[in-house]
BALUMMI-422295 format. One record per atom (N, C-alpha, C): residue in one letter; z, y, x. Coordinates in steps of 0.2 Angstrom, whole numbers, plus 5000, padded with zeros to 4 digits. Example, Ala and Ser with C-alpha at 12.3 -4.5 7.8 and 13.67 -1.06 7.14 Angstrom:
BEGIN
A503949725066
A503949785062
A503949845066
S503549895064
S503649955068
S503950005064
***
This chain:
BEGIN
M480649635180
M481349615181
M481649615174
E482049565173
E482449555166
E483149585168
F483349635164
F484049655164
F484549635159
R484349585156
R484849555151
R484649475150
T485149445148
T485049365147
T485049355139
E484449355136
E484449345129
E484549275128
I484949255123
I485049185121
I484449165116
D484249105118
D483649075114
D483949025109
I483949035103
I484248995098
I483748955094
P483748895095
P483248855092
P483248855084
A482748835081
A482748825073
A483348775071
S483748795066
S484248745064
S484048695060
A484348635060
A484248585055
A484548595048
L484948645048
L485348665042
L485048725039
S484448725037
S484048785035
S484248795027
F484148855025
F484348875018
F483848925016
G483648935009
G483248975007
G483549035003
H483149085001
H483449144998
H483749134992
N483549074988
N483849064982
N484449004982
D484648984988
D485148944989
D485848974989
K486348944987
K487048974987
K487348964994
I487649014996
I487949015003
I488749035002
M489149015006
M489849035006
M490049055013
L490349105014
L490649125021
L491349135021
L491749095025
L492449095026
L492649115033
G493249145033
G493549165040
G493649235041
S493549255047
S493749325050
S493349375047
C493549435049
C493149495046
C492449495048
F492249465053
F491549455055
F491149425049
S491449375045
S491149355039
S491049405034
D491449455033
D491349505029
D490749555031
N490749565038
N490149605040
N489549565039
V489449505040
V488849465039
V488749465031
G489249445028
G489149445020
G488949505017
A489149565019
A488949625016
A488149635017
R487949615023
R487149615024
R486849565020
L487049505019
L486749455014
L486749485007
R487349515005
R487349534998
R486849594997
E486749635002
E486349695001
E485549665000
A485449605003
A484749575003
A484749524997
W485249524993
W485249484987
W485249414988
W485549384994
W485649314995
W486249294990
D486249234988
D486749214983
D487349194987
V487749234989
V488349224993
V488949244991
M489449204992
M490149224991
M490549224998
V490949274998
V491249285005
V492049295004
N492349245008
N493149255008
N493449255002
P493449204997
P493849214991
P494549214991
F494849204997
F495549214998
F495649285002
G495149315004
G495149375008
G495149355015
V495149395020
V495049375027
V495549335030
S495349285033
S495749235037
S495549215044
Y496049215048
Y495849205055
Y495849135059
N496349105057
N496549045061
N496248975057
P496048925060
P495748865057
P496248835052
E496948835054
E497348795050
E497448835043
S497448895043
S497448935036
S496848925032
I496248925036
I495648915032
I495648845029
A495848795033
A495848725030
A496348725024
R496948755024
R497448755019
R497148785013
Q496748845014
Q496448875008
Q495948825005
L495548795009
L495048745006
L495448685002
E495948665004
E496348615001
E496548644994
I496748704993
I496948734987
I496348734982
L495748754985
L495148754981
L494948694978
I494948644983
I494748574981
I495248544976
S495848554977
S496348524972
S496348544965
G496048604964
G495948634957
G496648674955
Q497148674960
Q497748704958
Q497748784957
K498148804952
K498248874951
K498748904955
I498748964957
I499349004960
I499849014955
T500449004956
T500949004952
T501449064954
P501849084949
P502349144951
P502849124957
E502949054958
E503449034963
E503149044970
E502449044970
E502149054977
E502049124979
L502249174975
L502249244976
L502949274979
F502949324982
F503549354984
F503449434984
F503949474983
F503949544982
F504149574988
H503749624991
H503849654997
H503449724997
D503849774999
D503549844999
D503149864993
G503449844987
G503149874981
G502549834978
R502449774981
R501849734979
R502049654979
W501649614975
W501749544975
W501249514980
H501449464984
H501049434989
H501049364989
C500549334992
C500549264993
C500349245001
F500649205004
F500549195011
F499849165012
D499449135007
D498849105008
D498249155006
F498449215004
F497949265002
F498049335006
H497449365007
H497549435011
H497849485006
S498049535009
S498449585006
S498049625001
S497349615001
S496949654996
S497049624989
F497349564989
F497449534982
F498149554980
S498549584984
S499249604982
S499249664978
M499649664972
M499749714967
M500449734965
A500549784962
A501249804960
A501449754954
S500949734950
S501149684945
S501049614947
Q501549574945
Q501449504947
Q500949464943
S500849484937
S500349454932
S499649474935
D499549534937
D498949554939
D498749524946
T499249514950
T499149484956
T498949404955
L499249374951
L499049304949
L498349304946
D498249344942
D497649344938
D497049354943
A497149404948
A496549414953
A496449354957
M497049324959
M496949264964
M496649204960
N496849194954
N496649134951
N495849144948
R495749204947
R495049214945
R494549204951
S494849224957
S494449214963
S494349144965
L494849104963
L494849034965
L494349004960
D494349014954
D493948984949
D493149004951
A493049064952
A492349084954
A492149044961
A492649034965
A492449004972
A492348934971
R492748894967
R492648824965
R491948814962
N491748854958
N491048844955
N490548854960
H490648914964
H490048924969
H490048874974
L490648854977
L490648804982
L490348734980
S490448714974
S490148654972
S489348654972
H489048714972
H488348714972
H488048744979
C488448744984
C488248774990
C487848734994
S487348764997
S486948725002
S487148735009
T487548785010
T487748805017
T488448845016
V488948825021
V489548855021
V489648875029
V489748945030
V489848965037
V490548985038
V490848955043
V491548965044
V491649005051
T491849065050
T491949105056
T492749105059
L492849075065
L493449065068
L493649125072
G494249155070
G494449215074
G494949205079
T495449165078
T495949155083
T496249085082
A496549055088
A496948995088
A497649005088
W497849075088
W498549095087
W498749095080
V499349065079
V499549055072
V500249085071
Y500449105065
Y501149125063
Y501449075058
R501949045060
R502348995056
R502949025053
E503049025047
E503649055044
E504249005045
K504749035048
K505248985050
K505648945045
E505748975039
E506048945034
E505648885031
S505048895030
S504648845027
S504248805032
Q504148825038
Q503748795043
Q503048795041
K502848835037
K502148845035
K501748895039
V501148875041
V500748925045
V500448975039
V500549035040
V500249085035
V499649115037
A499249135032
A498649165033
A498749245034
N499249265031
N499449335032
N500149345032
C500449385036
C501149395036
C501449455032
H500949495029
H501049545024
H501649595027
K501649605033
K502049655036
K502849645035
L502949575034
L503649555034
L503949565041
P504649565042
P504949565049
P504649515053
A504549525059
A504249475064
A504749425065
S505449435064
S505949385065
S505849325060
R505449335055
R505449275050
R504849225053
F504549245058
F503949205060
F504049185067
E503749125069
E503649095075
E502949095077
R502749135083
R502049135085
R501949085090
T501449045089
T501248995093
T500448985094
I500248955099
I499448945099
I499348865098
M498848855094
M498648785092
M498448745098
Q498648685098
Q498448635103
Q497748615102
P497348595107
P496648575106
P496548525101
E496948475101
E496848425096
E497048445089
E497448495088
E497648525082
E497048565079
V496648605083
V496048645081
V495548595079
V495448545083
V494848495081
V495048465074
E495648445073
E495848415067
E495848465061
A495948525062
A495848575057
A495148585055
L494748585060
L493948595059
L493748535055
R493948475057
R493748415053
R493948415046
R494548435045
R494848445038
R494348495034
I494148545037
I493748595034
I493148565032
R492748535037
R492148505035
R492248445030
S492748405030
S492848355025
S492948385018
L493348435018
L493448465011
L492848505008
I492448535013
I491848565010
I491348505007
S491348455011
S490948395009
S491148365003
A491848365002
A492048334995
A491848374989
S491848434990
S491548484984
S490848484984
A490548494990
A489748504990
A489448454995
P489348384993
P489148334998
P488548355001
A488048394998
A487448405002
A487448465006
S488048505006
S488148565010
S488148555018
G487848595021
G487948595029
G488448645030
V488848635036
V489348675038
V489148705045
I489248765046
I489048805052
I489648835054
F489948815060
F490548855063
F490248905068
T490648965068
T490449015073
T491149045075
V491149065082
V491749105084
V491649175084
S492149215081
S492049285079
S491949315086
P491549365086
P491449405093
P491949465093
I492349465088
I492849525088
I493449505093
R493649545097
R494149525102
R494849545099
H495249495100
H495949505097
H496449525103
I496349585104
I496749615110
I497449615109
A497749615103
A498449605102
A498749545105
D498349495106
D498549435109
D498549435117
T498349495119
T498149515126
T497449485128
L497149515133
L496449495134
L496449415137
A496949405141
A497049335143
A497149285137
G497649305132
G497749265127
G497149255122
N496749315121
N496149305117
N495649265120
M495549265127
M495149215130
M495349145129
L495949135130
L496249065129
L496149045122
S496249085117
S496149065110
S495449055108
K494949095111
K494249085109
K494049025112
S494249005118
S494048945122
S494248885118
L494848885115
L495048825111
L494648815105
L494448875102
L494048875096
L493348845098
R493048875103
R492448855105
R492348785107
V492848755111
V492848685112
V492848635106
A493348655102
A493448615096
A492748615091
A492448675091
A491848685087
A491348645090
D491248635096
D490748595100
D490848525098
I491448505098
I491648435097
I491448415090
V491648455085
V491548445078
V490748455076
A490448505079
A489748515078
A489248455080
A489548415084
A489148355086
A489148305080
E489548315075
E489548265070
E489148285064
S489148245058
S488748245053
S488648315049
R488048335049
R487848395045
R488348455047
T488448465053
T488848515056
T488548545062
E488548615062
E488248645068
E488648705071
Y488448725077
Y488848785079
Y488348845080
F488448905078
F488048965079
F488449005084
P488049035090
P488349065095
P488449145094
S488849165089
S488949235088
S489349265094
Y489849225096
Y490249245102
Y489849255108
E489449205109
E489049205116
E488549265115
I488249275110
I487749335109
I488049395111
M488749405108
M489049475110
M489249475117
L489549425120
L489749425127
L489249425132
D488649385131
D488249375136
D487549405135
D487349415129
D486649445127
D486849525127
L487249545123
L487449615122
L488049635126
R487949615132
R488449625137
R488549695140
D488849745135
D488849815136
D489349845131
Y489749885133
Y490249925129
Y489849965124
R489249985125
R488950025120
R488749985114
F488849915114
F488749875108
F489449865104
Y489949905106
Y490649905103
Y490749965099
N491149965094
N491450025091
N491850065096
S492150125094
S492550165098
S493150125100
D493350075096
D494050045098
D493949995103
M493249975105
M493149935110
M493349855109
V493449845102
V493649785100
V493149755095
H492849795090
H492449775085
H491749785087
P491249735086
P490549755087
P490249815083
S489849845086
S489549905082
S489049875077
D488849925072
D488349905067
D487749875070
V487549905076
V486849885079
V486949815082
A487549795084
A487749725087
A487749675081
I488049695076
I488149655070
I487449635067
D487049695066
D486349685064
D485949635068
Y486049645075
Y485649595080
Y485849525079
I486549515078
I486749445077
I486549415071
Y486549455066
Y486349435059
Y485649415059
D485249455062
D484449445063
D484349375066
K484749365072
K484749295075
K484949245071
F485449255067
F485649195062
F485149185057
L484849235054
L484349215049
L483749185052
T483549205058
T482949185061
T483049105063
S483649085065
S483849025066
S483848975060
H484049005054
H484248955049
H483748965043
C483249015043
C482849025037
C482149035040
D481649015035
D480949015037
D480749085035
A480149105036
A479849175036
A479849195028
T479749145024
T479749165017
T480349185014
A480949155016
A481549175014
A481749245017
I481649245024
I481749315027
I481449375024
S480749355022
S480349415019
S480649425012
A480849375008
A481249395002
A481849435002
G482249415007
G482849455008
G482649525010
E482149535015
E482049605017
E481749645011
R481349615007
R481049655001
R481649674996
C482149624995
C482749644991
C483149694994
R483249695001
R483649745004
R483349815003
K482749815004
K482349885003
K482449904996
F482449854991
F482549874984
F483249894983
S483749864986
S484449884985
S484549954988
L484149974993
L484250044996
L483950094991
L483350074988
L483050114983
L483550124977
L483850074975
L484350084969
L484950134971
Q485050134977
Q485650174979
Q485450254980
H484750264980
H484550334981
H484550374974
R484850434975
R484850474969
R484450534970
P483950544967
P483550604968
P483850674967
M483850714971
M484150784971
M483750824967
T483750814961
T483250864957
T483550854949
D483350904946
D483550914938
D482850904934
S482350894938
S481650884935
S481550824931
D481450824925
D481350764921
D480750724923
A480250764925
A479650724928
A479750684934
L480150714939
L480250684945
L480750624944
L481250634939
L481750574938
L481350514935
Q480850534930
Q480550484927
Q480050444932
R479750484936
R479350454942
R479750404946
H480350424948
H480850384952
H481050324948
N481150324941
N481350274937
N480750224936
A480150254936
A479550204935
A479450164941
T479550194947
T479550164953
T479950104954
I480650114952
I481150064951
I480850004947
V480650024941
V480449974936
V479849934939
K479349964942
K478749934945
K478949884950
K479449904955
K479649864960
K480049804958
A480449814953
A480849764949
A480349704946
D479849734943
D479349684940
D479049644946
D478849674951
D478549644957
D478949594960
L479549604960
L480049554963
L480149494959
A480249514952
A480349454947
A479749414947
A479149444948
A478549394948
A478549354955
S478749384960
S478749344966
S479349294967
Y479949314964
Y480549274965
Y480849264958
P480549214954
P480849204947
P481549194946
Y481849164952
Y482649154951
Y483049214951
L482649274952
L483049334952
L482849374945
A482449344941
A482249374935
A482749404930
A483349364929
A483849394925
A484149454928
R484349454934
R484649514937
R484149574937
L483549554938
L483049614938
L482849634931
S482949594926
S482849614919
S483349664917
A483949654919
A484449704917
A484349774921
I484049774927
I483849834930
I483249874927
T482749834925
T482249854922
T482449894915
K482849854911
K483049884905
K483449954906
K483849954911
K484250014912
K483750074914
Y483250064918
Y482850114921
Y482250134916
S482150094911
S481650104906
S481850144900
Q482450164900
Q482750194894
Q482550274895
***
């Protein structure tokens, strides 16, 4: 007897290799998956504006990227001792205006270069609820703890969500014509919207993603469904009962790779992940002989990886040099 309903995900037509460039945009679930991709040395960029939850803000951020514009002092405001921008997460906010602008524009420059060479862009949709600043009537990506009275909270209409997702896909295609776009709905529950409001929001995102995924070089990956229907148990949540546990994220991540990558790419990522863990290990010894043996192991594994994956040679060469001294 089966006691769970495992979701069978077919192989994707939008496959990518370990040496392909990938970009992840959207909610903090993008950060979760992106951290695992980075650890396995996939060529990935994650959330160049910081975490963003609603599709209107993600579309706006891509418009900024594609336009080539710089963030200017006029777009910043000072609050609680730091400079902020409504299009960026507070992780970019600093006490110095010039430092804030520099961090934002450096991130934009790097993102433009990365996006133009991407084979795949994954967009994680968190919520259809938006906050609109009353004075400018602009939907903001982050309220930066300004008074709630400055904003109007509304839920996007179905046609607005579909239009935003089409803009997202069109903007990505304008920068990277060969790139595939994968939409997914975040499995993180936004209980601040109430459980009913969260379900309404997720439903709007899911319907819109299904409509747009039927169009050119666009797909939907069922992160939300895996969490709710496959991992249907509170033991797969963190103690806040909102965020998926590490076990759950690992499971969804493995499902994603299996669906979009062949065995060679997955093997490359796993070998690099194990090498990353080796680099993080610090021998608890003062013995020169043991330290030299540890360093020799790193050099040997780096050489083996460079022989197997020449596209990693430059990165591995720096590691070999460091541990050969």
